[in-house]
KEPALO-16834 format. One record per residue (C-alpha): residue in three letters; residue number from 0; x, y, z; chain. Coordinates in Angstrom, 3 decimals. Layout:
// residues N
{type: ALA, seq: NUM, east: X, north: Y, up: Z, mol: A}
...
***
This chain:
// residues 238
{type: UNK, seq: 0, east: 8.004, north: 11.565, up: -3.374, mol: A}
{type: UNK, seq: 1, east: 10.675, north: 13.985, up: -2.194, mol: A}
{type: UNK, seq: 2, east: 13.301, north: 12.931, up: 0.345, mol: A}
{type: UNK, seq: 3, east: 15.714, north: 15.380, up: 1.974, mol: A}
{type: UNK, seq: 4, east: 18.758, north: 13.734, up: 3.551, mol: A}
{type: UNK, seq: 5, east: 20.568, north: 15.933, up: 6.046, mol: A}
{type: UNK, seq: 6, east: 24.249, north: 16.731, up: 6.477, mol: A}
{type: UNK, seq: 7, east: 24.807, north: 19.510, up: 8.990, mol: A}
{type: UNK, seq: 8, east: 28.584, north: 19.424, up: 8.429, mol: A}
{type: UNK, seq: 9, east: 28.148, north: 21.380, up: 5.201, mol: A}
{type: UNK, seq: 10, east: 26.807, north: 24.388, up: 7.104, mol: A}
{type: UNK, seq: 11, east: 29.201, north: 27.140, up: 8.147, mol: A}
{type: UNK, seq: 12, east: 30.141, north: 27.927, up: 11.738, mol: A}
{type: UNK, seq: 13, east: 30.621, north: 26.042, up: 14.958, mol: A}
{type: UNK, seq: 14, east: 28.460, north: 23.106, up: 16.019, mol: A}
{type: UNK, seq: 15, east: 25.647, north: 25.110, up: 17.690, mol: A}
{type: UNK, seq: 16, east: 25.295, north: 27.302, up: 14.598, mol: A}
{type: UNK, seq: 17, east: 25.264, north: 24.261, up: 12.319, mol: A}
{type: UNK, seq: 18, east: 22.491, north: 22.653, up: 14.315, mol: A}
{type: UNK, seq: 19, east: 20.391, north: 25.810, up: 14.225, mol: A}
{type: UNK, seq: 20, east: 20.804, north: 26.020, up: 10.448, mol: A}
{type: UNK, seq: 21, east: 19.917, north: 22.354, up: 10.083, mol: A}
{type: UNK, seq: 22, east: 16.734, north: 22.679, up: 12.142, mol: A}
{type: UNK, seq: 23, east: 15.780, north: 25.750, up: 10.126, mol: A}
{type: UNK, seq: 24, east: 16.287, north: 23.810, up: 6.888, mol: A}
{type: UNK, seq: 25, east: 14.228, north: 20.891, up: 8.233, mol: A}
{type: UNK, seq: 26, east: 11.372, north: 23.258, up: 9.075, mol: A}
{type: UNK, seq: 27, east: 11.665, north: 24.871, up: 5.643, mol: A}
{type: UNK, seq: 28, east: 11.494, north: 21.479, up: 3.942, mol: A}
{type: UNK, seq: 29, east: 8.361, north: 20.587, up: 5.900, mol: A}
{type: UNK, seq: 30, east: 6.690, north: 23.898, up: 5.090, mol: A}
{type: UNK, seq: 31, east: 7.213, north: 23.362, up: 1.368, mol: A}
{type: UNK, seq: 32, east: 5.948, north: 19.799, up: 1.155, mol: A}
{type: UNK, seq: 33, east: 8.996, north: 17.527, up: 1.291, mol: A}
{type: UNK, seq: 34, east: 7.580, north: 14.087, up: 2.076, mol: A}
{type: UNK, seq: 35, east: 10.440, north: 12.538, up: 4.040, mol: A}
{type: UNK, seq: 36, east: 13.488, north: 13.809, up: 5.901, mol: A}
{type: UNK, seq: 37, east: 16.316, north: 11.508, up: 6.918, mol: A}
{type: UNK, seq: 38, east: 18.427, north: 12.655, up: 9.838, mol: A}
{type: UNK, seq: 39, east: 21.782, north: 11.329, up: 8.655, mol: A}
{type: UNK, seq: 40, east: 24.291, north: 12.682, up: 11.154, mol: A}
{type: UNK, seq: 41, east: 26.477, north: 9.611, up: 11.551, mol: A}
{type: UNK, seq: 42, east: 29.292, north: 11.331, up: 13.459, mol: A}
{type: UNK, seq: 43, east: 27.102, north: 12.089, up: 16.488, mol: A}
{type: UNK, seq: 44, east: 27.003, north: 9.951, up: 19.609, mol: A}
{type: UNK, seq: 45, east: 23.745, north: 8.147, up: 20.354, mol: A}
{type: UNK, seq: 46, east: 22.894, north: 10.699, up: 23.051, mol: A}
{type: UNK, seq: 47, east: 23.628, north: 13.631, up: 20.733, mol: A}
{type: UNK, seq: 48, east: 21.627, north: 12.056, up: 17.923, mol: A}
{type: UNK, seq: 49, east: 18.663, north: 11.465, up: 20.215, mol: A}
{type: UNK, seq: 50, east: 18.729, north: 15.087, up: 21.361, mol: A}
{type: UNK, seq: 51, east: 18.943, north: 16.357, up: 17.792, mol: A}
{type: UNK, seq: 52, east: 16.083, north: 14.035, up: 16.803, mol: A}
{type: UNK, seq: 53, east: 13.890, north: 15.470, up: 19.550, mol: A}
{type: UNK, seq: 54, east: 14.677, north: 18.967, up: 18.336, mol: A}
{type: UNK, seq: 55, east: 13.882, north: 17.959, up: 14.753, mol: A}
{type: UNK, seq: 56, east: 10.567, north: 16.393, up: 15.818, mol: A}
{type: UNK, seq: 57, east: 9.674, north: 19.645, up: 17.554, mol: A}
{type: UNK, seq: 58, east: 10.731, north: 21.725, up: 14.551, mol: A}
{type: UNK, seq: 59, east: 8.537, north: 19.620, up: 12.260, mol: A}
{type: UNK, seq: 60, east: 5.540, north: 19.864, up: 14.569, mol: A}
{type: UNK, seq: 61, east: 5.862, north: 23.646, up: 14.712, mol: A}
{type: UNK, seq: 62, east: 6.454, north: 24.030, up: 10.979, mol: A}
{type: UNK, seq: 63, east: 3.388, north: 22.246, up: 9.636, mol: A}
{type: UNK, seq: 64, east: -0.194, north: 21.484, up: 10.659, mol: A}
{type: UNK, seq: 65, east: -1.052, north: 18.012, up: 11.848, mol: A}
{type: UNK, seq: 66, east: -3.195, north: 15.877, up: 9.596, mol: A}
{type: UNK, seq: 67, east: -6.662, north: 15.343, up: 11.024, mol: A}
{type: UNK, seq: 68, east: -6.618, north: 11.577, up: 10.606, mol: A}
{type: UNK, seq: 69, east: -3.576, north: 10.176, up: 12.384, mol: A}
{type: UNK, seq: 70, east: -2.401, north: 13.356, up: 14.129, mol: A}
{type: UNK, seq: 71, east: 1.058, north: 12.915, up: 12.645, mol: A}
{type: UNK, seq: 72, east: 2.906, north: 15.662, up: 10.748, mol: A}
{type: UNK, seq: 73, east: 2.684, north: 15.352, up: 6.970, mol: A}
{type: UNK, seq: 74, east: 6.481, north: 15.193, up: 6.649, mol: A}
{type: UNK, seq: 75, east: 7.898, north: 11.979, up: 8.100, mol: A}
{type: UNK, seq: 76, east: 11.207, north: 12.056, up: 9.964, mol: A}
{type: UNK, seq: 77, east: 13.413, north: 8.977, up: 9.552, mol: A}
{type: UNK, seq: 78, east: 16.618, north: 8.279, up: 11.460, mol: A}
{type: UNK, seq: 79, east: 19.603, north: 6.766, up: 9.699, mol: A}
{type: UNK, seq: 80, east: 20.159, north: 3.189, up: 10.883, mol: A}
{type: UNK, seq: 81, east: 19.221, north: 3.778, up: 14.558, mol: A}
{type: UNK, seq: 82, east: 15.754, north: 2.378, up: 15.188, mol: A}
{type: UNK, seq: 83, east: 16.383, north: 2.680, up: 18.920, mol: A}
{type: UNK, seq: 84, east: 16.932, north: 6.429, up: 18.624, mol: A}
{type: UNK, seq: 85, east: 13.896, north: 6.804, up: 16.364, mol: A}
{type: UNK, seq: 86, east: 11.738, north: 5.042, up: 18.948, mol: A}
{type: UNK, seq: 87, east: 13.132, north: 6.896, up: 21.936, mol: A}
{type: UNK, seq: 88, east: 12.838, north: 10.352, up: 20.388, mol: A}
{type: UNK, seq: 89, east: 9.477, north: 9.938, up: 18.648, mol: A}
{type: UNK, seq: 90, east: 10.566, north: 9.889, up: 14.997, mol: A}
{type: UNK, seq: 91, east: 8.354, north: 8.365, up: 12.303, mol: A}
{type: UNK, seq: 92, east: 10.667, north: 5.605, up: 11.206, mol: A}
{type: UNK, seq: 93, east: 14.129, north: 4.550, up: 10.176, mol: A}
{type: UNK, seq: 94, east: 16.317, north: 4.478, up: 7.079, mol: A}
{type: UNK, seq: 95, east: 18.226, north: 1.200, up: 6.996, mol: A}
{type: UNK, seq: 96, east: 21.577, north: 0.667, up: 5.359, mol: A}
{type: UNK, seq: 97, east: 21.984, north: -2.404, up: 3.188, mol: A}
{type: UNK, seq: 98, east: 23.893, north: -4.214, up: 5.965, mol: A}
{type: UNK, seq: 99, east: 21.433, north: -3.347, up: 8.755, mol: A}
{type: UNK, seq: 100, east: 18.763, north: -5.604, up: 10.223, mol: A}
{type: UNK, seq: 101, east: 15.760, north: -6.339, up: 8.033, mol: A}
{type: UNK, seq: 102, east: 12.630, north: -4.166, up: 7.907, mol: A}
{type: UNK, seq: 103, east: 10.700, north: -7.090, up: 9.367, mol: A}
{type: UNK, seq: 104, east: 12.908, north: -7.150, up: 12.456, mol: A}
{type: UNK, seq: 105, east: 12.489, north: -3.411, up: 12.912, mol: A}
{type: UNK, seq: 106, east: 8.701, north: -3.711, up: 12.655, mol: A}
{type: UNK, seq: 107, east: 8.679, north: -6.471, up: 15.268, mol: A}
{type: UNK, seq: 108, east: 10.691, north: -4.359, up: 17.700, mol: A}
{type: UNK, seq: 109, east: 8.577, north: -1.295, up: 16.963, mol: A}
{type: UNK, seq: 110, east: 5.287, north: -3.101, up: 17.458, mol: A}
{type: UNK, seq: 111, east: 6.515, north: -4.610, up: 20.712, mol: A}
{type: UNK, seq: 112, east: 7.433, north: -1.120, up: 21.892, mol: A}
{type: UNK, seq: 113, east: 4.007, north: 0.196, up: 20.859, mol: A}
{type: UNK, seq: 114, east: 2.271, north: -2.625, up: 22.750, mol: A}
{type: UNK, seq: 115, east: 4.297, north: -1.931, up: 25.855, mol: A}
{type: UNK, seq: 116, east: 3.547, north: 1.754, up: 25.540, mol: A}
{type: UNK, seq: 117, east: -0.147, north: 0.960, up: 25.275, mol: A}
{type: UNK, seq: 118, east: 0.156, north: -1.037, up: 28.476, mol: A}
{type: UNK, seq: 119, east: 1.772, north: 1.989, up: 30.126, mol: A}
{type: UNK, seq: 120, east: 5.353, north: 0.747, up: 30.146, mol: A}
{type: UNK, seq: 121, east: 8.290, north: 0.417, up: 27.766, mol: A}
{type: UNK, seq: 122, east: 10.616, north: -1.770, up: 29.779, mol: A}
{type: UNK, seq: 123, east: 12.320, north: -1.289, up: 33.095, mol: A}
{type: UNK, seq: 124, east: 12.884, north: 2.356, up: 33.883, mol: A}
{type: UNK, seq: 125, east: 11.780, north: 3.539, up: 30.422, mol: A}
{type: UNK, seq: 126, east: 8.827, north: 5.935, up: 30.170, mol: A}
{type: UNK, seq: 127, east: 6.135, north: 5.463, up: 27.549, mol: A}
{type: UNK, seq: 128, east: 6.514, north: 7.550, up: 24.352, mol: A}
{type: UNK, seq: 129, east: 3.165, north: 8.885, up: 23.208, mol: A}
{type: UNK, seq: 130, east: 4.584, north: 10.357, up: 20.001, mol: A}
{type: UNK, seq: 131, east: 6.106, north: 7.219, up: 18.467, mol: A}
{type: UNK, seq: 132, east: 3.866, north: 5.955, up: 15.635, mol: A}
{type: UNK, seq: 133, east: 2.496, north: 2.424, up: 15.868, mol: A}
{type: UNK, seq: 134, east: 3.646, north: 1.572, up: 12.321, mol: A}
{type: UNK, seq: 135, east: 7.076, north: 2.902, up: 11.348, mol: A}
{type: UNK, seq: 136, east: 8.065, north: 4.131, up: 7.911, mol: A}
{type: UNK, seq: 137, east: 11.035, north: 2.033, up: 6.788, mol: A}
{type: UNK, seq: 138, east: 13.300, north: 2.934, up: 3.881, mol: A}
{type: UNK, seq: 139, east: 16.286, north: 0.890, up: 2.706, mol: A}
{type: UNK, seq: 140, east: 19.459, north: 1.941, up: 0.882, mol: A}
{type: UNK, seq: 141, east: 19.967, north: -0.153, up: -2.252, mol: A}
{type: UNK, seq: 142, east: 22.771, north: -0.303, up: -4.786, mol: A}
{type: UNK, seq: 143, east: 21.512, north: -2.890, up: -7.258, mol: A}
{type: UNK, seq: 144, east: 18.177, north: -4.127, up: -8.612, mol: A}
{type: UNK, seq: 145, east: 18.673, north: -7.286, up: -6.516, mol: A}
{type: UNK, seq: 146, east: 18.954, north: -5.138, up: -3.382, mol: A}
{type: UNK, seq: 147, east: 15.658, north: -3.452, up: -4.231, mol: A}
{type: UNK, seq: 148, east: 13.954, north: -6.791, up: -4.835, mol: A}
{type: UNK, seq: 149, east: 15.184, north: -7.968, up: -1.426, mol: A}
{type: UNK, seq: 150, east: 13.940, north: -4.778, up: 0.254, mol: A}
{type: UNK, seq: 151, east: 10.536, north: -5.338, up: -1.329, mol: A}
{type: UNK, seq: 152, east: 10.491, north: -8.948, up: -0.161, mol: A}
{type: UNK, seq: 153, east: 11.316, north: -7.754, up: 3.350, mol: A}
{type: UNK, seq: 154, east: 8.352, north: -5.343, up: 3.323, mol: A}
{type: UNK, seq: 155, east: 10.249, north: -2.055, up: 3.229, mol: A}
{type: UNK, seq: 156, east: 8.046, north: 0.941, up: 2.473, mol: A}
{type: UNK, seq: 157, east: 10.398, north: 2.237, up: -0.192, mol: A}
{type: UNK, seq: 158, east: 13.937, north: 1.877, up: -1.495, mol: A}
{type: UNK, seq: 159, east: 16.549, north: 4.536, up: -2.190, mol: A}
{type: UNK, seq: 160, east: 18.674, north: 3.525, up: -5.173, mol: A}
{type: UNK, seq: 161, east: 22.148, north: 5.038, up: -5.419, mol: A}
{type: UNK, seq: 162, east: 24.290, north: 6.414, up: -6.822, mol: A}
{type: UNK, seq: 163, east: 22.468, north: 6.927, up: -10.103, mol: A}
{type: UNK, seq: 164, east: 24.913, north: 9.553, up: -11.373, mol: A}
{type: UNK, seq: 165, east: 28.500, north: 10.403, up: -10.513, mol: A}
{type: UNK, seq: 166, east: 28.611, north: 12.581, up: -7.431, mol: A}
{type: UNK, seq: 167, east: 30.653, north: 15.770, up: -7.476, mol: A}
{type: UNK, seq: 168, east: 31.924, north: 15.254, up: -3.933, mol: A}
{type: UNK, seq: 169, east: 32.548, north: 11.507, up: -4.335, mol: A}
{type: UNK, seq: 170, east: 34.031, north: 11.032, up: -7.801, mol: A}
{type: UNK, seq: 171, east: 35.315, north: 7.559, up: -6.899, mol: A}
{type: UNK, seq: 172, east: 31.810, north: 6.161, up: -6.390, mol: A}
{type: UNK, seq: 173, east: 30.819, north: 4.252, up: -9.509, mol: A}
{type: UNK, seq: 174, east: 27.369, north: 5.342, up: -10.728, mol: A}
{type: UNK, seq: 175, east: 24.753, north: 2.671, up: -11.336, mol: A}
{type: UNK, seq: 176, east: 23.216, north: 4.506, up: -14.279, mol: A}
{type: UNK, seq: 177, east: 19.692, north: 4.884, up: -15.578, mol: A}
{type: UNK, seq: 178, east: 19.396, north: 1.370, up: -16.990, mol: A}
{type: UNK, seq: 179, east: 19.981, north: -0.154, up: -13.552, mol: A}
{type: UNK, seq: 180, east: 17.544, north: 2.343, up: -12.035, mol: A}
{type: UNK, seq: 181, east: 14.942, north: 1.371, up: -14.622, mol: A}
{type: UNK, seq: 182, east: 15.370, north: -2.308, up: -13.746, mol: A}
{type: UNK, seq: 183, east: 15.221, north: -1.560, up: -10.016, mol: A}
{type: UNK, seq: 184, east: 11.960, north: 0.338, up: -10.464, mol: A}
{type: UNK, seq: 185, east: 10.226, north: -2.867, up: -11.575, mol: A}
{type: UNK, seq: 186, east: 10.127, north: -3.929, up: -7.927, mol: A}
{type: UNK, seq: 187, east: 6.883, north: -3.937, up: -5.954, mol: A}
{type: UNK, seq: 188, east: 7.823, north: -0.930, up: -3.811, mol: A}
{type: UNK, seq: 189, east: 8.490, north: 2.707, up: -4.723, mol: A}
{type: UNK, seq: 190, east: 12.092, north: 3.457, up: -5.654, mol: A}
{type: UNK, seq: 191, east: 13.650, north: 6.878, up: -5.149, mol: A}
{type: UNK, seq: 192, east: 16.703, north: 7.974, up: -7.127, mol: A}
{type: UNK, seq: 193, east: 19.731, north: 9.289, up: -5.227, mol: A}
{type: UNK, seq: 194, east: 23.246, north: 10.320, up: -6.156, mol: A}
{type: UNK, seq: 195, east: 24.268, north: 13.270, up: -8.287, mol: A}
{type: UNK, seq: 196, east: 20.645, north: 14.324, up: -8.804, mol: A}
{type: UNK, seq: 197, east: 20.128, north: 17.848, up: -10.135, mol: A}
{type: UNK, seq: 198, east: 17.149, north: 19.779, up: -11.438, mol: A}
{type: UNK, seq: 199, east: 18.546, north: 19.129, up: -14.911, mol: A}
{type: UNK, seq: 200, east: 18.761, north: 15.321, up: -14.696, mol: A}
{type: UNK, seq: 201, east: 15.852, north: 14.580, up: -12.325, mol: A}
{type: UNK, seq: 202, east: 13.452, north: 14.173, up: -15.249, mol: A}
{type: UNK, seq: 203, east: 15.473, north: 11.261, up: -16.630, mol: A}
{type: UNK, seq: 204, east: 15.151, north: 9.459, up: -13.273, mol: A}
{type: UNK, seq: 205, east: 11.387, north: 9.918, up: -13.245, mol: A}
{type: UNK, seq: 206, east: 11.201, north: 8.759, up: -16.858, mol: A}
{type: UNK, seq: 207, east: 13.083, north: 5.607, up: -15.811, mol: A}
{type: UNK, seq: 208, east: 10.319, north: 4.842, up: -13.325, mol: A}
{type: UNK, seq: 209, east: 11.568, north: 6.413, up: -10.104, mol: A}
{type: UNK, seq: 210, east: 8.770, north: 7.320, up: -7.712, mol: A}
{type: UNK, seq: 211, east: 10.683, north: 10.358, up: -6.552, mol: A}
{type: UNK, seq: 212, east: 13.964, north: 12.063, up: -5.805, mol: A}
{type: UNK, seq: 213, east: 16.234, north: 11.788, up: -2.764, mol: A}
{type: UNK, seq: 214, east: 19.094, north: 14.229, up: -2.255, mol: A}
{type: UNK, seq: 215, east: 21.316, north: 15.989, up: 0.215, mol: A}
{type: UNK, seq: 216, east: 22.777, north: 19.023, up: -1.523, mol: A}
{type: UNK, seq: 217, east: 19.917, north: 19.572, up: -3.958, mol: A}
{type: UNK, seq: 218, east: 17.684, north: 20.422, up: -1.004, mol: A}
{type: UNK, seq: 219, east: 20.190, north: 21.641, up: 1.534, mol: A}
{type: UNK, seq: 220, east: 22.188, north: 24.051, up: -0.619, mol: A}
{type: UNK, seq: 221, east: 19.323, north: 25.564, up: -2.597, mol: A}
{type: UNK, seq: 222, east: 16.047, north: 27.371, up: -2.104, mol: A}
{type: UNK, seq: 223, east: 13.816, north: 24.458, up: -1.121, mol: A}
{type: UNK, seq: 224, east: 10.647, north: 26.196, up: -2.309, mol: A}
{type: UNK, seq: 225, east: 12.094, north: 26.507, up: -5.818, mol: A}
{type: UNK, seq: 226, east: 13.445, north: 22.946, up: -5.825, mol: A}
{type: UNK, seq: 227, east: 10.142, north: 21.453, up: -4.663, mol: A}
{type: UNK, seq: 228, east: 8.139, north: 23.482, up: -7.190, mol: A}
{type: UNK, seq: 229, east: 10.413, north: 22.368, up: -10.029, mol: A}
{type: UNK, seq: 230, east: 10.398, north: 18.700, up: -9.041, mol: A}
{type: UNK, seq: 231, east: 6.625, north: 18.672, up: -8.624, mol: A}
{type: UNK, seq: 232, east: 6.253, north: 20.240, up: -12.067, mol: A}
{type: UNK, seq: 233, east: 8.345, north: 17.386, up: -13.515, mol: A}
{type: UNK, seq: 234, east: 6.092, north: 14.840, up: -11.821, mol: A}
{type: UNK, seq: 235, east: 2.956, north: 16.479, up: -13.189, mol: A}
{type: UNK, seq: 236, east: 4.385, north: 16.401, up: -16.708, mol: A}
{type: UNK, seq: 237, east: 4.784, north: 12.597, up: -16.741, mol: A}
***
């Protein structure tokens, strides 16, 4: 499982140029088989985030063929923390922070929305959204094995465990290390490793039991085709 987490602020230029580069990178990730993309643009207003989400949904749809079964793009788009934005803009799910509401609460809200949509309404003055999936993908940020166990108990689809290694751009963040990752991976849901992940140390995360790799800069600042090929080759070697 490969998970690209976005950060448009690392792109050069003014805001319009950054957004164009981000959407191009999202399309590139989809074309090369990245499984999940988290839109993590926390500085945007709700309205700006919703607009960017709609643009990302469109970019994904244009970048990859739809699967014949559920008519959803193969790459799932998750929105950081904002389930309301994900629902309104037709994303595939949400990535919850450790202090957010539980996955169960999100599923209840999502299913209620889907039922209302099926009845031809989504609340007063709100049009139905045909492109919101009935069952959302829900990921949860975790920083300890206990967090992962709780996410599993709350029926999250997968956990993102971080930071495994010291991050170059956040040297003050204390890494959890591979032993903690190994313990976290005993949970009943897939666990993705995040934090200081490189092509050189990704193998050690997979050896510890991680179901995949999550990253910002590894995907965003490199040739995604090369990164995906390398990471998939590591998976095949296990």
